[in-house]
A tleap script that builds the chain and sets N, CA, C and O, in Angstrom:
source leaprc.protein.ff14SB
mol = sequence {
  NMET SER LEU THR VAL LEU THR ALA TRP VAL
  ILE GLY ALA LEU GLY LEU GLY MET LEU ILE
  GLY GLY LEU VAL LEU ILE ARG SER PRO ALA
  VAL PHE ILE ILE ALA GLY MET GLY PHE LEU
  SER TRP THR TYR VAL VAL SER ARG VAL THR
  GLY ARG VAL GLN ARG ARG GLN VAL ALA ARG
  GLY CGLY
}
set mol.1.N position { 265.788 205.059 199.859 }
set mol.1.CA position { 264.848 203.706 199.727 }
set mol.1.C position { 263.563 204.233 200.849 }
set mol.1.O position { 263.653 204.396 202.066 }
set mol.2.N position { 262.341 204.428 199.927 }
set mol.2.CA position { 261.480 204.570 200.742 }
set mol.2.C position { 261.102 203.342 201.919 }
set mol.2.O position { 261.711 202.290 202.114 }
set mol.3.N position { 259.961 203.833 202.574 }
set mol.3.CA position { 259.635 202.635 203.748 }
set mol.3.C position { 258.811 201.490 202.831 }
set mol.3.O position { 258.795 200.298 203.139 }
set mol.4.N position { 258.094 202.073 201.594 }
set mol.4.CA position { 257.499 201.219 200.972 }
set mol.4.C position { 258.051 200.333 199.825 }
set mol.4.O position { 257.351 199.430 199.367 }
set mol.5.N position { 258.981 200.518 199.475 }
set mol.5.CA position { 259.885 199.701 198.210 }
set mol.5.C position { 261.101 198.644 199.638 }
set mol.5.O position { 261.660 197.573 199.403 }
set mol.6.N position { 261.145 199.222 200.625 }
set mol.6.CA position { 262.316 198.288 201.609 }
set mol.6.C position { 260.809 197.373 201.849 }
set mol.6.O position { 260.878 196.349 201.170 }
set mol.7.N position { 259.696 197.447 202.496 }
set mol.7.CA position { 258.767 196.672 203.154 }
set mol.7.C position { 258.701 195.870 201.696 }
set mol.7.O position { 259.187 194.753 201.874 }
set mol.8.N position { 258.286 196.038 200.363 }
set mol.8.CA position { 258.269 195.132 199.525 }
set mol.8.C position { 259.417 194.323 199.511 }
set mol.8.O position { 259.137 193.143 199.720 }
set mol.9.N position { 260.556 194.535 199.345 }
set mol.9.CA position { 261.925 193.797 199.545 }
set mol.9.C position { 261.377 192.315 200.853 }
set mol.9.O position { 261.347 191.084 200.840 }
set mol.10.N position { 261.142 193.079 201.512 }
set mol.10.CA position { 260.905 192.507 203.267 }
set mol.10.C position { 260.162 191.333 202.776 }
set mol.10.O position { 260.546 190.206 203.090 }
set mol.11.N position { 259.064 191.522 201.982 }
set mol.11.CA position { 257.799 190.805 202.138 }
set mol.11.C position { 257.840 189.995 200.962 }
set mol.11.O position { 256.912 189.187 200.922 }
set mol.12.N position { 258.519 189.964 200.123 }
set mol.12.CA position { 259.056 189.329 198.750 }
set mol.12.C position { 260.218 188.205 199.159 }
set mol.12.O position { 260.443 187.158 198.552 }
set mol.13.N position { 260.822 188.648 200.218 }
set mol.13.CA position { 261.918 187.365 200.648 }
set mol.13.C position { 261.218 186.726 201.393 }
set mol.13.O position { 261.353 185.507 201.285 }
set mol.14.N position { 260.192 187.232 202.444 }
set mol.14.CA position { 259.477 186.240 202.896 }
set mol.14.C position { 258.831 185.173 202.270 }
set mol.14.O position { 258.884 183.959 202.467 }
set mol.15.N position { 258.128 185.950 201.374 }
set mol.15.CA position { 257.141 184.647 200.449 }
set mol.15.C position { 257.964 183.922 199.594 }
set mol.15.O position { 257.584 182.792 199.286 }
set mol.16.N position { 259.294 184.453 199.029 }
set mol.16.CA position { 260.153 183.435 198.847 }
set mol.16.C position { 260.435 182.265 199.719 }
set mol.16.O position { 260.385 181.113 199.290 }
set mol.17.N position { 260.651 182.487 200.611 }
set mol.17.CA position { 261.339 181.844 201.821 }
set mol.17.C position { 260.033 180.949 202.154 }
set mol.17.O position { 260.257 179.739 202.198 }
set mol.18.N position { 258.959 181.284 202.350 }
set mol.18.CA position { 257.748 180.342 202.484 }
set mol.18.C position { 257.248 179.633 201.516 }
set mol.18.O position { 256.379 178.792 201.749 }
set mol.19.N position { 257.732 179.869 200.247 }
set mol.19.CA position { 257.492 178.904 199.246 }
set mol.19.C position { 258.780 178.389 198.859 }
set mol.19.O position { 258.712 177.833 197.763 }
set mol.20.N position { 259.504 178.382 199.180 }
set mol.20.CA position { 260.839 177.349 199.153 }
set mol.20.C position { 260.415 176.232 200.332 }
set mol.20.O position { 260.283 175.059 199.981 }
set mol.21.N position { 260.202 176.609 201.736 }
set mol.21.CA position { 259.596 175.939 202.686 }
set mol.21.C position { 258.729 175.284 202.304 }
set mol.21.O position { 258.865 174.126 202.698 }
set mol.22.N position { 257.536 175.495 201.484 }
set mol.22.CA position { 256.553 174.801 201.536 }
set mol.22.C position { 256.662 173.753 200.645 }
set mol.22.O position { 256.051 172.697 200.813 }
set mol.23.N position { 257.492 173.993 199.583 }
set mol.23.CA position { 257.990 172.677 198.631 }
set mol.23.C position { 259.090 171.871 199.441 }
set mol.23.O position { 259.614 171.050 198.689 }
set mol.24.N position { 259.517 171.838 200.488 }
set mol.24.CA position { 260.246 171.207 201.361 }
set mol.24.C position { 259.459 170.286 202.115 }
set mol.24.O position { 259.620 169.069 202.214 }
set mol.25.N position { 258.723 170.902 202.554 }
set mol.25.CA position { 257.933 169.979 203.585 }
set mol.25.C position { 256.843 169.323 202.858 }
set mol.25.O position { 256.184 169.955 202.032 }
set mol.26.N position { 256.591 167.952 203.148 }
set mol.26.CA position { 255.528 167.490 201.997 }
set mol.26.C position { 254.315 167.262 202.731 }
set mol.26.O position { 253.304 167.049 202.061 }
set mol.27.N position { 254.207 167.270 204.254 }
set mol.27.CA position { 253.099 166.875 204.597 }
set mol.27.C position { 252.009 168.318 204.324 }
set mol.27.O position { 250.853 168.173 203.926 }
set mol.28.N position { 252.552 169.515 204.584 }
set mol.28.CA position { 251.219 170.123 204.246 }
set mol.28.C position { 251.987 171.377 203.671 }
set mol.28.O position { 252.287 172.414 204.263 }
set mol.29.N position { 252.282 170.925 202.061 }
set mol.29.CA position { 253.030 172.193 201.979 }
set mol.29.C position { 252.171 173.608 201.150 }
set mol.29.O position { 252.656 174.666 200.749 }
set mol.30.N position { 250.718 173.104 201.104 }
set mol.30.CA position { 250.008 173.809 200.157 }
set mol.30.C position { 249.337 175.321 201.047 }
set mol.30.O position { 248.742 176.200 200.423 }
set mol.31.N position { 249.544 175.381 202.385 }
set mol.31.CA position { 249.532 176.578 202.633 }
set mol.31.C position { 250.608 177.588 202.869 }
set mol.31.O position { 250.392 178.777 203.105 }
set mol.32.N position { 252.366 176.744 202.746 }
set mol.32.CA position { 253.138 177.753 202.656 }
set mol.32.C position { 253.029 178.118 201.004 }
set mol.32.O position { 253.180 179.307 200.721 }
set mol.33.N position { 252.791 177.223 199.965 }
set mol.33.CA position { 252.654 177.576 198.800 }
set mol.33.C position { 251.761 178.809 198.122 }
set mol.33.O position { 251.996 179.609 197.216 }
set mol.34.N position { 250.486 178.545 199.107 }
set mol.34.CA position { 249.432 179.598 198.857 }
set mol.34.C position { 249.996 180.986 199.505 }
set mol.34.O position { 249.545 182.011 198.995 }
set mol.35.N position { 250.699 181.097 200.305 }
set mol.35.CA position { 251.171 182.004 201.016 }
set mol.35.C position { 252.574 182.548 200.676 }
set mol.35.O position { 252.916 183.642 201.124 }
set mol.36.N position { 253.316 181.888 199.972 }
set mol.36.CA position { 254.246 182.573 199.377 }
set mol.36.C position { 254.145 182.999 197.997 }
set mol.36.O position { 254.986 183.705 197.441 }
set mol.37.N position { 253.118 182.563 197.475 }
set mol.37.CA position { 252.490 182.941 196.099 }
set mol.37.C position { 251.964 184.574 196.296 }
set mol.37.O position { 252.356 185.530 195.628 }
set mol.38.N position { 251.014 184.599 197.351 }
set mol.38.CA position { 250.148 185.593 197.989 }
set mol.38.C position { 251.311 186.721 198.071 }
set mol.38.O position { 251.346 187.707 197.334 }
set mol.39.N position { 252.389 186.381 199.223 }
set mol.39.CA position { 253.373 187.522 199.341 }
set mol.39.C position { 254.150 187.854 198.152 }
set mol.39.O position { 254.531 189.017 198.023 }
set mol.40.N position { 254.582 186.525 196.804 }
set mol.40.CA position { 255.279 187.030 195.889 }
set mol.40.C position { 254.181 188.122 194.898 }
set mol.40.O position { 254.707 189.034 194.260 }
set mol.41.N position { 252.937 187.960 194.861 }
set mol.41.CA position { 252.305 188.651 194.287 }
set mol.41.C position { 252.067 189.928 194.771 }
set mol.41.O position { 252.025 190.930 194.057 }
set mol.42.N position { 251.906 189.908 196.012 }
set mol.42.CA position { 251.881 191.386 196.827 }
set mol.42.C position { 252.973 192.345 196.510 }
set mol.42.O position { 252.831 193.564 196.604 }
set mol.43.N position { 254.175 191.696 196.096 }
set mol.43.CA position { 255.433 192.316 196.365 }
set mol.43.C position { 255.245 193.257 194.664 }
set mol.43.O position { 255.200 194.464 194.426 }
set mol.44.N position { 255.177 192.095 193.795 }
set mol.44.CA position { 254.801 192.416 192.560 }
set mol.44.C position { 253.884 193.506 192.119 }
set mol.44.O position { 254.132 194.187 191.125 }
set mol.45.N position { 252.830 193.669 192.855 }
set mol.45.CA position { 251.920 194.842 192.845 }
set mol.45.C position { 252.472 196.294 192.936 }
set mol.45.O position { 252.378 197.289 192.218 }
set mol.46.N position { 253.223 195.942 194.376 }
set mol.46.CA position { 254.062 196.916 195.087 }
set mol.46.C position { 255.022 197.587 193.901 }
set mol.46.O position { 254.813 198.702 193.422 }
set mol.47.N position { 255.831 196.931 193.617 }
set mol.47.CA position { 257.324 197.158 192.706 }
set mol.47.C position { 256.699 197.812 191.554 }
set mol.47.O position { 257.244 198.770 191.006 }
set mol.48.N position { 255.409 197.262 191.107 }
set mol.48.CA position { 254.504 198.433 190.146 }
set mol.48.C position { 254.160 199.701 190.067 }
set mol.48.O position { 254.237 200.579 189.207 }
set mol.49.N position { 253.708 199.601 191.300 }
set mol.49.CA position { 253.008 200.560 191.745 }
set mol.49.C position { 254.563 201.936 192.036 }
set mol.49.O position { 254.795 203.032 191.525 }
set mol.50.N position { 255.001 201.426 192.676 }
set mol.50.CA position { 256.052 202.657 193.430 }
set mol.50.C position { 256.768 202.889 191.757 }
set mol.50.O position { 256.862 204.013 191.265 }
set mol.51.N position { 257.226 201.633 191.041 }
set mol.51.CA position { 257.664 201.984 189.345 }
set mol.51.C position { 257.152 203.222 188.655 }
set mol.51.O position { 257.831 203.994 187.978 }
set mol.52.N position { 255.824 203.312 188.922 }
set mol.52.CA position { 254.613 204.195 187.866 }
set mol.52.C position { 255.187 205.684 188.962 }
set mol.52.O position { 255.823 206.590 188.421 }
set mol.53.N position { 254.945 205.728 190.086 }
set mol.53.CA position { 255.085 206.795 190.787 }
set mol.53.C position { 256.399 207.161 190.886 }
set mol.53.O position { 256.455 208.260 191.438 }
set mol.54.N position { 257.607 206.691 190.570 }
set mol.54.CA position { 258.851 207.078 190.067 }
set mol.54.C position { 259.117 207.556 188.800 }
set mol.54.O position { 259.928 208.403 188.427 }
set mol.55.N position { 258.236 206.823 188.134 }
set mol.55.CA position { 258.189 207.293 186.533 }
set mol.55.C position { 257.430 208.801 186.362 }
set mol.55.O position { 257.623 209.621 185.465 }
set mol.56.N position { 256.811 208.865 187.135 }
set mol.56.CA position { 255.753 210.267 187.039 }
set mol.56.C position { 256.360 211.388 187.877 }
set mol.56.O position { 255.954 212.508 187.569 }
set mol.57.N position { 257.193 211.328 188.811 }
set mol.57.CA position { 258.249 211.963 189.509 }
set mol.57.C position { 259.027 212.556 188.128 }
set mol.57.O position { 258.709 213.605 187.568 }
set mol.58.N position { 260.172 211.606 187.686 }
set mol.58.CA position { 260.491 211.950 186.721 }
set mol.58.C position { 260.095 212.883 185.800 }
set mol.58.O position { 260.532 214.029 185.893 }
set mol.59.N position { 259.292 212.558 184.874 }
set mol.59.CA position { 258.412 213.277 183.931 }
set mol.59.C position { 257.913 214.277 184.355 }
set mol.59.O position { 257.473 214.993 183.456 }
set mol.60.N position { 257.735 214.792 185.709 }
set mol.60.CA position { 257.240 215.710 186.334 }
set mol.60.C position { 258.726 217.051 186.493 }
set mol.60.O position { 258.607 218.276 186.471 }
set mol.61.N position { 260.087 216.179 186.654 }
set mol.61.CA position { 260.991 216.911 187.003 }
set mol.61.C position { 261.082 217.003 188.152 }
set mol.61.O position { 261.972 217.722 188.608 }
set mol.62.N position { 260.207 216.319 189.007 }
set mol.62.CA position { 260.648 216.308 190.901 }
set mol.62.C position { 261.244 215.433 191.213 }
set mol.62.O position { 261.589 215.307 192.388 }
savepdb mol mol.pdb
quit
């Protein structure tokens, strides 16, 4: 597992935790919800990019 993929998993878990934490906290959930959605979006983008890189490597035979 490369460092990029591992980082994406960690950031995704952090984003999900912040999203859930934001939903639980009633006083200021908007900050946590926005941060959680940002982290989850970043993880989605990174996973799409790493998937493309891996498909290219397989197609090239490397």
